[in-house]
C-alpha positions in Angstrom: -53.3 -36.7 -147.5 -49.5 -36.6 -148.3 -49.9 -38.8 -151.4 -52.8 -36.6 -152.6 -50.9 -33.4 -151.9 -47.9 -34.8 -153.9 -50.2 -35.6 -156.9 -51.9 -32.1 -156.7 -48.4 -30.5 -156.5 -47.3 -32.4 -159.6 -50.4 -31.6 -161.6 -50.2 -27.9 -160.6 -46.6 -27.8 -161.8 -47.7 -28.9 -165.2 -50.9 -26.7 -165.4 -49.1 -23.6 -164.1 -45.8 -23.9 -165.8 -44.2 -20.5 -166.5 -44.7 -21.1 -170.2 -48.5 -21.3 -169.7 -48.6 -18.0 -167.8 -46.6 -16.3 -170.5 -48.8 -17.6 -173.2 -51.9 -16.4 -171.3 -50.4 -13.0 -170.7 -49.4 -12.9 -174.4 -53.0 -13.7 -175.3 -54.1 -10.6 -173.4 -51.4 -8.4 -175.0 -52.4 -9.7 -178.4 -56.1 -8.8 -178.1 -55.2 -5.5 -176.4 -53.2 -4.5 -179.4 -55.6 -6.0 -182.0 -58.5 -4.1 -180.5 -56.5 -0.9 -180.1 -56.8 -0.9 -176.3 -60.4 -2.1 -175.9 -60.0 -1.5 -172.1 -60.8 2.2 -172.8 -64.1 1.3 -174.5 -65.0 -1.0 -171.6 -64.6 1.8 -169.1 -66.5 4.3 -171.2 -69.1 2.8 -173.5 -69.4 -0.3 -171.3 -70.7 1.8 -168.4 -73.4 3.4 -170.7 -74.5 0.0 -171.8 -74.8 -1.3 -168.2 -76.8 1.8 -167.3 -79.6 0.4 -169.5 -79.8 2.9 -172.4 -79.4 0.0 -174.9 -81.7 -2.5 -173.2 -84.7 -3.7 -175.4 -87.3 -6.2 -174.2 -87.7 -7.7 -177.7 -84.0 -8.7 -178.0 -83.2 -12.4 -177.5 -82.1 -13.3 -174.0 -83.4 -13.6 -170.4 -81.8 -10.8 -168.4 -80.6 -7.2 -169.0 -76.9 -6.1 -169.3 -76.7 -5.0 -165.7 -78.0 -8.3 -164.4 -75.7 -10.3 -166.7 -72.7 -8.3 -165.4 -73.9 -8.8 -161.9 -74.3 -12.5 -162.4 -70.8 -12.8 -163.8 -69.4 -10.5 -161.1 -71.1 -12.6 -158.4 -69.0 -15.5 -159.5 -65.7 -13.5 -159.8 -66.1 -11.1 -156.8 -66.0 -13.6 -154.1 -63.6 -15.4 -151.8 -60.9 -14.9 -154.5 -60.9 -11.2 -153.6 -60.7 -11.9 -149.8 -59.1 -15.3 -149.4 -57.3 -15.5 -152.8 -55.5 -12.2 -152.4 -54.4 -13.3 -148.9 -53.0 -16.5 -150.4 -51.1 -14.7 -153.1 -49.4 -12.4 -150.6 -48.8 -15.2 -148.0 -47.2 -17.4 -150.6 -45.7 -15.0 -153.2 -45.1 -11.8 -151.2 -46.1 -8.2 -152.0 -44.8 -8.5 -155.6 -47.7 -10.8 -156.3 -50.0 -7.7 -156.2 -48.2 -6.1 -159.2 -48.8 -9.2 -161.3 -52.4 -9.2 -160.3 -52.7 -5.7 -161.7 -51.1 -6.9 -165.0 -53.5 -9.8 -165.3 -56.4 -7.5 -164.4 -55.5 -5.0 -167.2 -54.9 -7.5 -170.0 -57.6 -9.8 -168.6 -60.1 -7.1 -169.7 -59.1 -7.8 -173.4 -59.3 -11.5 -172.9 -62.8 -11.3 -171.2 -64.1 -9.0 -174.0 -62.9 -11.4 -176.7 -64.2 -14.7 -175.1 -67.6 -13.1 -174.3 -67.9 -11.6 -177.8 -67.2 -15.1 -179.3 -69.8 -16.6 -177.1 -72.4 -14.1 -178.1 -71.7 -14.7 -181.7 -72.3 -18.4 -181.4 -74.8 -18.7 -178.5 -77.8 -21.0 -178.9 -80.9 -18.9 -179.1 -83.3 -21.7 -180.3 -85.3 -20.7 -177.2 -84.9 -16.9 -177.2 -86.0 -16.6 -173.6 -83.5 -19.2 -172.3 -80.3 -19.0 -174.5 -77.3 -21.2 -173.9 -73.7 -20.0 -174.5 -70.1 -20.6 -173.6 -66.9 -21.9 -175.2 -68.6 -25.4 -175.8 -71.2 -23.8 -178.1 -68.5 -21.6 -179.7 -66.2 -24.4 -180.8 -69.0 -26.8 -181.8 -71.0 -24.3 -183.9 -68.0 -22.6 -185.4 -66.3 -25.8 -186.6 -69.6 -27.1 -187.9 -70.1 -23.8 -189.8 -66.6 -24.3 -191.4 -67.2 -27.8 -192.5 -69.9 -30.4 -191.6 -67.0 -33.0 -191.3 -65.7 -31.0 -188.3 -69.0 -31.0 -186.4 -68.0 -34.1 -184.5 -64.6 -32.6 -183.6 -66.3 -29.5 -182.3 -68.7 -31.5 -180.2 -65.8 -33.5 -178.7 -63.8 -30.3 -177.8 -66.9 -28.7 -176.4 -67.4 -31.8 -174.3 -63.9 -31.7 -173.0 -64.4 -28.0 -172.0 -67.5 -29.0 -170.1 -65.6 -31.6 -168.2 -63.0 -29.0 -167.2 -65.8 -26.6 -166.4 -67.3 -29.2 -164.0 -63.9 -29.7 -162.3 -63.5 -26.0 -161.8 -67.1 -25.7 -160.6 -66.5 -28.4 -157.9 -63.2 -27.0 -156.7 -62.8 -23.2 -157.1 -66.5 -22.4 -157.7 -67.8 -24.5 -154.8 -65.4 -26.1 -152.3 -63.0 -23.2 -152.0 -65.9 -20.9 -151.2 -67.6 -23.2 -148.7 -64.2 -24.1 -147.0 -63.3 -20.4 -146.4 -66.7 -19.6 -145.0 -66.6 -22.6 -142.7 -63.1 -21.8 -141.4 -63.7 -18.1 -140.6 -67.1 -18.8 -139.1 -65.6 -21.5 -136.8 -62.6 -19.4 -136.0 -64.7 -16.4 -134.8 -67.9 -17.9 -133.5 -67.0 -21.5 -132.7 -69.7 -22.9 -135.0 -68.5 -26.2 -136.5 -67.5 -25.8 -140.1 -69.9 -28.6 -141.2 -72.9 -26.6 -139.9 -71.8 -23.8 -142.1 -71.7 -26.1 -145.1 -75.2 -27.4 -144.5 -76.6 -23.8 -144.1 -74.8 -22.7 -147.3 -76.2 -25.7 -149.2 -79.7 -24.9 -148.2 -79.4 -21.2 -149.1 -77.9 -22.0 -152.5 -80.5 -24.7 -153.3 -83.4 -22.2 -152.7 -81.9 -19.8 -155.3 -80.6 -22.1 -158.0 -83.9 -23.9 -158.3 -85.3 -20.7 -160.0 -82.7 -20.8 -162.9 -80.9 -17.8 -164.5 -83.7 -15.3 -164.0 -83.7 -15.8 -160.2 -79.9 -15.9 -160.2 -79.8 -12.6 -162.1 -82.4 -11.0 -159.8 -80.5 -12.1 -156.7 -77.1 -11.1 -158.1 -78.4 -7.7 -159.2 -79.3 -6.8 -155.6 -76.6 -8.7 -153.7 -73.5 -7.7 -155.7 -73.8 -3.9 -155.3 -74.6 -4.2 -151.6 -71.6 -6.4 -150.8 -69.2 -4.4 -152.9 -70.2 -1.0 -151.4 -70.0 -2.5 -147.8 -66.6 -4.0 -148.4 -65.1 -1.0 -150.2 -66.2 1.5 -147.5 -64.7 -0.6 -144.8 -61.5 -1.1 -146.8 -61.1 2.6 -147.4 -61.5 3.3 -143.7 -58.6 0.9 -142.9 -56.5 2.6 -145.6 -57.2 6.1 -144.2 -56.1 4.9 -140.8 -52.9 3.6 -142.3 -52.5 6.4 -144.9 -48.8 7.1 -143.9 -47.9 3.5 -144.9 -49.3 3.6 -148.4 -46.5 5.3 -150.3 -44.0 2.7 -148.9 -46.5 -0.1 -149.7 -46.8 0.8 -153.3 -43.0 1.0 -153.6 -42.7 -2.4 -152.0 -45.2 -3.9 -154.4 -43.3 -2.6 -157.4 -39.8 -3.6 -156.2 -40.9 -7.0 -154.9 -42.4 -7.8 -158.3 -38.9 -7.7 -159.9 -36.6 -8.7 -157.0 -36.6 -11.2 -154.1 -38.1 -10.2 -150.7 -36.3 -11.2 -147.6 -37.9 -13.1 -144.8 -39.5 -11.1 -142.1 -41.9 -12.2 -139.3 -44.3 -14.8 -140.5 -43.2 -14.4 -144.2 -40.5 -16.8 -145.1 -39.3 -14.8 -148.1 -40.2 -14.8 -151.8 -38.6 -14.8 -155.2 -39.7 -12.8 -158.2 -40.7 -16.0 -160.0 -43.0 -17.0 -157.2 -44.5 -13.5 -156.9 -45.3 -13.7 -160.6 -46.7 -17.3 -160.3 -49.0 -16.6 -157.3 -50.0 -13.2 -158.5 -51.0 -14.6 -161.9 -52.8 -17.7 -160.4 -54.8 -15.8 -157.8 -55.8 -13.0 -160.2 -56.9 -15.5 -162.8 -58.8 -17.5 -160.1 -60.5 -14.2 -159.0 -61.4 -12.6 -162.3 -61.6 -15.8 -164.4 -60.1 -14.2 -167.5 -59.5 -17.0 -170.1 -61.4 -19.6 -168.2 -64.5 -19.3 -170.3 -67.0 -19.1 -167.4 -68.2 -15.5 -167.7 -69.4 -16.0 -171.3 -71.9 -18.5 -170.0 -73.5 -15.8 -167.8 -73.3 -13.1 -170.4 -74.9 -15.3 -173.0 -78.2 -14.9 -171.2 -78.2 -11.1 -171.8 -80.9 -9.5 -173.9 -79.1 -8.0 -176.9 -79.0 -8.2 -180.6 -75.4 -6.9 -180.7 -72.9 -9.6 -179.6 -70.0 -7.2 -179.2 -72.0 -4.9 -176.9 -72.1 -7.6 -174.2 -68.4 -8.4 -174.8 -67.6 -4.7 -174.0 -69.7 -5.0 -170.8 -67.7 -8.1 -169.8 -64.5 -6.1 -170.1 -65.5 -4.3 -166.9 -65.3 -7.4 -164.9 -61.5 -7.7 -164.4 -61.3 -4.0 -163.7 -63.9 -4.1 -160.9 -62.8 -7.5 -159.6 -59.0 -7.2 -159.7 -58.0 -3.6 -160.2 -60.5 -2.3 -157.5 -61.5 -5.0 -155.1 -58.4 -7.2 -155.1 -56.2 -4.2 -154.8 -58.2 -2.9 -151.8 -57.8 -6.2 -150.0 -54.1 -6.3 -150.8 -53.5 -2.8 -149.5 -55.4 -3.6 -146.3 -53.2 -6.7 -145.7 -49.9 -5.0 -146.5 -50.6 -1.7 -144.7 -51.6 -3.4 -141.5 -48.5 -5.7 -141.5 -50.4 -9.0 -140.9 -48.6 -10.6 -143.8 -45.3 -10.4 -141.9 -46.8 -10.4 -138.4 -44.9 -11.3 -135.3 -45.1 -14.6 -133.4 -47.8 -15.1 -130.8 -46.1 -17.8 -128.7 -42.7 -19.4 -128.1 -41.7 -23.1 -128.0 -40.2 -24.6 -124.9 -36.4 -24.1 -124.9 -35.9 -27.9 -125.0 -37.9 -28.2 -128.3 -36.0 -29.3 -131.4 -36.4 -30.9 -134.8 -36.4 -34.7 -134.8 -36.7 -37.4 -137.4 -40.3 -38.6 -137.9 -39.7 -41.3 -140.5 -36.9 -41.7 -143.1 -36.3 -38.4 -144.8 -39.0 -36.5 -142.8 -38.7 -34.2 -139.8 -41.0 -32.8 -137.2 -41.0 -30.9 -133.9 -40.2 -32.9 -130.7 -42.7 -31.4 -128.4 -46.5 -31.4 -128.4 -46.8 -29.0 -125.5 -49.0 -25.9 -126.2 -47.1 -22.7 -125.3 -48.8 -19.7 -123.7 -50.3 -17.3 -126.2 -49.6 -13.6 -126.0 -53.1 -12.6 -127.1 -56.2 -14.6 -126.5 -56.5 -18.3 -125.9 -55.9 -21.4 -127.9 -58.8 -23.4 -129.2 -58.9 -26.9 -130.7 -58.6 -26.5 -134.5 -56.3 -23.5 -134.4 -53.4 -23.8 -136.9 -49.8 -22.8 -136.0 -46.4 -23.1 -137.6 -42.7 -22.6 -136.9 -39.9 -21.7 -139.3 -37.0 -24.1 -139.9 -33.8 -24.0 -141.8 -33.4 -26.9 -144.2 -32.9 -27.6 -147.9 -32.9 -24.7 -150.4 -36.5 -23.5 -150.9 -37.1 -22.2 -154.4 -40.2 -20.3 -153.3 -38.5 -18.2 -150.7 -35.1 -18.0 -152.3 -33.5 -19.1 -149.0 -33.5 -22.2 -146.8 -36.5 -21.3 -144.7 -39.6 -23.6 -144.6 -42.9 -23.6 -142.7 -43.6 -26.6 -140.5 -47.3 -26.7 -139.7 -49.2 -27.9 -136.6 -52.8 -28.1 -135.4 -54.1 -27.5 -131.9 -56.2 -30.5 -130.7 -57.8 -31.6 -127.5 -57.6 -35.0 -125.9 -60.4 -36.9 -124.1 -59.7 -34.9 -120.9 -59.9 -31.5 -122.8 -56.1 -30.9 -122.5 -54.7 -29.1 -125.6 -51.7 -30.4 -127.5 -50.0 -29.6 -130.9 -50.1 -32.3 -133.6 -47.2 -31.3 -135.9 -46.9 -32.4 -139.6 -43.7 -33.7 -141.0 -41.5 -32.0 -143.6 -39.4 -33.9 -146.1 -35.7 -32.9 -146.3 -32.5 -34.5 -147.5 -30.5 -32.9 -144.7 -31.4 -32.6 -140.9 -33.1 -29.2 -140.5 -33.0 -27.0 -137.5 -35.4 -24.5 -135.9 -35.0 -20.9 -137.1 -36.1 -19.8 -133.6 -38.6 -20.6 -130.9 -41.3 -18.4 -132.4 -44.7 -20.0 -132.9 -46.8 -18.2 -135.5 -50.6 -18.5 -135.8 -51.7 -19.7 -139.2 -54.3 -17.3 -140.7 -55.3 -19.1 -143.9 -57.1 -17.3 -146.7 -59.9 -15.1 -145.6 -58.9 -15.3 -141.9 -55.7 -13.4 -142.8 -57.8 -10.6 -144.3 -60.1 -10.6 -141.3 -57.0 -10.3 -139.0 -55.9 -7.3 -141.0 -59.2 -5.5 -140.4 -59.2 -6.5 -136.7 -55.8 -5.0 -136.2 -57.2 -1.5 -137.0 -60.6 -1.8 -135.3 -60.9 -4.9 -133.0 -64.0 -6.8 -134.1 -64.2 -5.2 -137.5 -62.7 -8.3 -139.2 -64.9 -10.6 -137.2 -68.1 -9.0 -138.3 -67.3 -7.3 -141.6 -65.2 -10.1 -143.2 -67.5 -12.8 -141.9 -70.5 -11.1 -143.4 -68.7 -10.3 -146.6 -67.4 -13.9 -146.8 -70.9 -15.3 -146.5 -72.3 -12.9 -149.1 -69.5 -13.3 -151.5 -69.5 -17.1 -151.2 -73.3 -17.3 -151.6 -73.2 -15.1 -154.7 -70.2 -17.1 -156.2 -71.8 -20.4 -155.4 -75.1 -19.6 -157.2 -73.4 -18.3 -160.3 -71.0 -21.2 -160.5 -73.9 -23.6 -160.1 -75.3 -22.1 -163.2 -72.0 -22.5 -165.1 -71.8 -26.1 -164.2 -75.5 -26.6 -165.1 -74.9 -25.3 -168.6 -72.0 -27.8 -168.9 -74.3 -30.6 -167.8 -77.0 -29.5 -170.3 -74.4 -29.6 -173.1 -73.2 -33.1 -172.0 -76.3 -34.9 -171.0 -79.3 -32.6 -171.6 -82.0 -31.1 -169.3 -82.7 -34.5 -167.6 -79.4 -34.4 -165.8 -79.9 -30.9 -164.2 -81.6 -32.0 -161.0 -79.1 -34.7 -160.1 -76.3 -32.2 -160.9 -77.8 -29.6 -158.5 -78.0 -32.2 -155.7 -74.4 -33.1 -156.2 -73.4 -29.5 -156.3 -75.0 -28.7 -153.0 -73.6 -31.9 -151.5 -70.0 -30.8 -152.4 -70.6 -27.6 -150.4 -71.1 -29.8 -147.3 -68.2 -32.1 -148.1 -65.8 -29.1 -148.4 -66.5 -28.1 -144.8 -65.7 -31.6 -143.4 -62.2 -30.5 -142.5 -59.8 -32.2 -144.9 -58.2 -28.9 -146.1 -55.8 -27.4 -143.6 -53.2 -25.1 -145.1 -52.6 -22.4 -147.7 -50.7 -24.8 -150.0 -53.5 -27.4 -150.0 -56.0 -24.7 -150.8 -53.9 -23.2 -153.6 -53.4 -26.7 -155.1 -57.1 -27.5 -155.2 -58.2 -24.2 -156.8 -55.2 -24.0 -159.1 -56.2 -27.3 -160.7 -59.8 -26.1 -161.3 -58.6 -22.9 -163.0 -55.7 -24.5 -164.9 -57.6 -27.3 -166.7 -60.1 -24.8 -168.1 -57.4 -22.5 -169.5 -55.9 -25.5 -171.4 -59.1 -25.9 -173.3 -60.6 -22.4 -173.6 -57.5 -20.4 -174.6 -56.8 -22.5 -177.7 -60.4 -21.9 -178.7 -59.8 -18.1 -178.5 -56.6 -18.4 -180.6 -58.5 -20.4 -183.2 -61.5 -18.1 -183.5 -60.3 -14.8 -182.0 -60.1 -13.2 -185.4 -63.9 -13.3 -185.8 -64.3 -11.6 -182.4 -61.9 -8.8 -183.4 -63.6 -8.3 -186.8 -66.9 -8.0 -185.1 -65.5 -5.7 -182.4 -63.9 -3.3 -184.9 -67.1 -3.2 -187.0 -69.1 -2.3 -183.9 -66.7 0.4 -182.8 -66.7 1.9 -186.3 -70.5 2.1 -186.3 -70.4 3.6 -182.8 -67.8 6.3 -183.8 -69.6 7.2 -187.0 -72.9 7.8 -185.3 -74.7 4.9 -187.0 -75.6 3.5 -183.6 -76.5 5.2 -180.3 -78.6 4.9 -177.2 -82.0 3.4 -177.8 -83.8 5.4 -175.0 -83.2 7.3 -171.8 -81.8 5.3 -168.8 -84.4 3.4 -166.8 -84.8 3.9 -163.1 -82.3 2.1 -160.9 -85.0 0.0 -159.4 -86.2 -1.2 -162.9 -82.6 -1.8 -163.9 -81.7 -3.8 -160.8 -84.9 -5.8 -160.9 -84.8 -6.4 -164.7 -88.3 -4.8 -165.2 -86.8 -2.6 -167.9 -86.6 -5.6 -170.3 -89.9 -7.3 -169.3 -92.3 -7.8 -172.2 
């Protein structure tokens, strides 16, 4: 895995160079200014549209506005909100939360623009089963400009679909399944591979029914899981209410200055807070990736901008509300900088493993202060070594895994850390490694023992299932563009197989997980954002025209709101 990790690190460094982040942030600022702060319209008019007052059964499309938003949210409100936020804080510190807010706000403008473009150029040759997304935008737009550009558009669309499939396999599938497997095994001792098999079966039964079944399932599942998670999060914040003013202050100051090491946190620079906050927020709300337009393109509407405004709600719900709630739970409970749960034997030291790599001399398992060790538990110690650009000091984590020999005796298998100079232990403290969603669960458990075990496990399962079914649809649309309908069934079989593969146990640490999902997100940005730059003017012209008609009273609600049951089920748009 060391060679693979080195390759992933190198590729991530290119995909997530600071220049890329600034360009993406600048894209959000551009469309925010161009649209005269469209975020306001998303939070006002967008809510009315979602309520169903504009839904019409005769409009082209397959599902109503609420179901389209739910389908898109089911892909974004997932493990990124539970595990991704935990990764951002564990790797970037509290300041990462501030940059998540920034991405959430400007991401609303990005999402509105890319969905509007997709609605303008969606393929409605079959009005009851439309196809849309950046691949259709670039191919149809370039062909409309000049027939000679048709081939170029199809090639760019194909490249986007390839990046879409990469992201589908990594962030949309394997990240979700891996987190569910880890937390289920951690709390209940169920082998991760069993979880993968169960997830694959559940997802398969849903995705066979296509977008209408996905929309129906998402319309019921998303509200339930959001309400459940938000209520539990608010309870934890009320219990730690006195900590909140200081937490908000820490988030702001840490966004612009280094954070010193404390407990399990090795320290973090402003640059890394910015990097991980941006990466995890983008992974969570998918602004600029071009995925949500695929779900929204199935909406029944004859007004392209209307669905774009609905899409602007996604980053607000996903990042400003749900991600913030998770971050405050983690920070207010103190699990991000938690104390050690064991101590190494006094004779333990750092020794050379191979040339230029160092490890811990002992494999003895120390006594744990709370609970018992189990095979598969992750641990780490802190060591002083070469300068660490992430932490702004010379601290590094050296990871280990608890394993059992043939007799059942436990031992620690330590990894090796490369370093030019001989490192030394920062202390005897052994910290338990809570990776991704398990860190969030630990935060809930610290307030009400067992709350994290049940709440986060249930939430992780629901969030992962909803994300998997929506991403399966995204990948399916990419396959249809590349190879046609005949390739859909083989694709679905491969998709469900990857869910099982992800739980086989080859991912172990925060960094590996961040590398895998970062590549999936990054490759899509490199294709979709230039498409937005090329064609964004058309989206803004359409948006401003729509708002002018709305403001001058030339357009208004078509009817009274349907009942919630009809809205959620989609019966309000049935012919």
